[in-house]
C-alpha positions as CSV (number, residue, x, y, z in Angstrom):
1,M,11.6,47.3,-45.7
2,S,14.6,45.1,-45.6
3,E,14.4,41.8,-47.6
4,N,15.3,39.3,-44.8
5,I,13.4,40.4,-41.8
6,Y,10.4,38.8,-40.1
7,I,7.3,41.1,-40.3
8,H,5.7,39.8,-37.1
9,G,7.4,39.9,-33.7
10,T,8.3,37.1,-31.4
11,E,6.9,38.7,-28.2
12,G,5.0,36.7,-25.6
13,D,1.5,37.2,-27.0
14,E,2.7,36.0,-30.5
15,Q,4.4,33.0,-28.9
16,Q,1.3,32.1,-27.0
17,R,-0.8,32.4,-30.2
18,L,1.5,30.1,-32.1
19,A,1.7,27.6,-29.3
20,T,-2.1,27.4,-29.1
21,L,-2.3,27.0,-32.9
22,N,0.3,24.2,-32.8
23,N,-1.6,22.4,-30.0
24,M,-4.8,22.6,-32.2
25,T,-3.2,21.4,-35.5
26,N,-0.2,19.3,-34.8
27,K,-2.1,16.0,-34.6
28,S,-3.8,16.4,-37.9
29,F,-0.5,17.4,-39.5
30,L,1.3,14.4,-38.1
31,N,-1.5,12.2,-39.5
32,F,-1.1,13.9,-42.9
33,I,2.7,13.8,-43.3
34,R,4.2,10.6,-44.6
35,L,7.6,9.9,-43.1
36,R,9.9,7.0,-43.3
37,K,11.8,5.9,-40.2
38,T,15.1,7.1,-41.6
39,D,14.1,10.4,-43.2
40,S,16.1,13.5,-42.8
41,V,13.6,16.2,-42.1
42,L,13.9,20.0,-42.1
43,E,11.3,22.2,-40.3
44,V,11.6,25.8,-41.5
45,G,10.6,28.3,-38.9
46,S,10.5,26.1,-35.9
47,G,9.4,28.7,-33.4
48,L,9.3,26.9,-30.1
49,G,10.1,23.5,-31.6
50,L,6.8,22.0,-30.6
51,L,6.0,20.2,-33.9
52,A,9.7,19.3,-34.6
53,K,9.8,17.5,-31.3
54,E,6.7,15.4,-32.2
55,V,8.2,14.6,-35.7
56,A,11.5,13.5,-34.1
57,R,9.7,11.1,-31.9
58,M,7.8,9.6,-34.9
59,I,11.1,8.8,-36.7
60,P,13.6,7.7,-34.0
61,D,16.0,6.4,-36.7
62,G,15.8,9.6,-38.8
63,K,16.9,13.1,-38.0
64,V,15.0,16.3,-37.7
65,T,16.6,19.8,-38.0
66,G,14.7,22.9,-37.0
67,L,15.7,26.2,-38.6
68,E,14.7,29.3,-36.6
69,K,15.9,32.9,-36.8
70,S,14.9,34.1,-33.4
71,E,17.5,33.5,-30.7
72,E,14.8,34.0,-28.1
73,Q,12.7,31.2,-29.6
74,L,15.7,28.9,-29.9
75,K,16.2,29.1,-26.2
76,S,12.8,27.6,-25.6
77,C,13.3,24.6,-28.1
78,P,13.6,21.1,-26.7
79,A,17.3,20.1,-26.3
80,S,17.1,16.5,-25.0
81,I,15.9,14.5,-28.0
82,P,18.9,12.8,-29.7
83,N,17.7,13.0,-33.3
84,L,16.5,16.6,-33.1
85,K,18.7,19.7,-33.4
86,F,17.9,23.4,-33.9
87,I,20.0,25.8,-36.0
88,K,19.8,29.6,-36.0
89,G,19.3,30.8,-39.6
90,D,17.2,32.8,-42.0
91,A,14.6,31.0,-44.1
92,H,15.4,33.3,-47.0
93,N,19.0,32.0,-47.2
94,M,19.2,28.6,-45.6
95,P,22.6,27.3,-44.4
96,F,22.3,23.9,-46.0
97,D,23.6,22.3,-49.2
98,D,21.3,21.6,-52.1
99,N,19.4,18.3,-51.8
100,S,20.1,18.0,-48.0
101,F,16.8,16.7,-46.8
102,D,14.2,14.0,-47.7
103,V,11.3,16.1,-46.3
104,V,11.0,19.8,-45.8
105,Y,8.0,21.6,-44.4
106,C,7.1,25.0,-43.1
107,R,3.9,25.9,-41.3
108,Y,2.8,29.3,-40.1
109,I,5.9,31.0,-41.5
110,L,5.2,32.4,-44.9
111,E,3.0,35.2,-43.4
112,H,6.0,36.1,-41.3
113,V,8.6,36.7,-44.0
114,T,9.1,39.5,-46.5
115,S,9.6,37.2,-49.5
116,P,7.6,34.0,-49.4
117,L,8.7,33.1,-52.9
118,K,12.3,33.3,-51.9
119,V,11.7,31.1,-48.9
120,L,9.8,28.5,-51.0
121,N,12.7,28.5,-53.6
122,E,15.1,27.8,-50.7
123,V,12.8,24.9,-49.5
124,R,12.9,23.5,-53.0
125,R,16.7,23.9,-53.2
126,V,17.4,22.0,-50.0
127,L,14.8,19.3,-50.6
């Protein structure tokens, strides 16, 4: 198996499962995460961008970047929030400089990658 592929698909059933999971868990995550108004936040594996959209609304003076590998999913991400952008990229090799973000999180992604440790090392690098 290739090192940098996702092991689960992005078909409609999987998208629906992940959207349902987000709807059930986003509120508790938002209550848990501690963000400052001006934080620069990276969401690794944005999927449909549902959580990133809520995070961006919480910190209107900050910025939120969503990293997503799937072109299909990126097409469904929200595009009208000024402090939110989405970038196509691989969590195994993120297209960001070291120490680029104040907060980095990933949810429901490590089970989708071939090398979770490599992804977590990338998270640490850009944080």
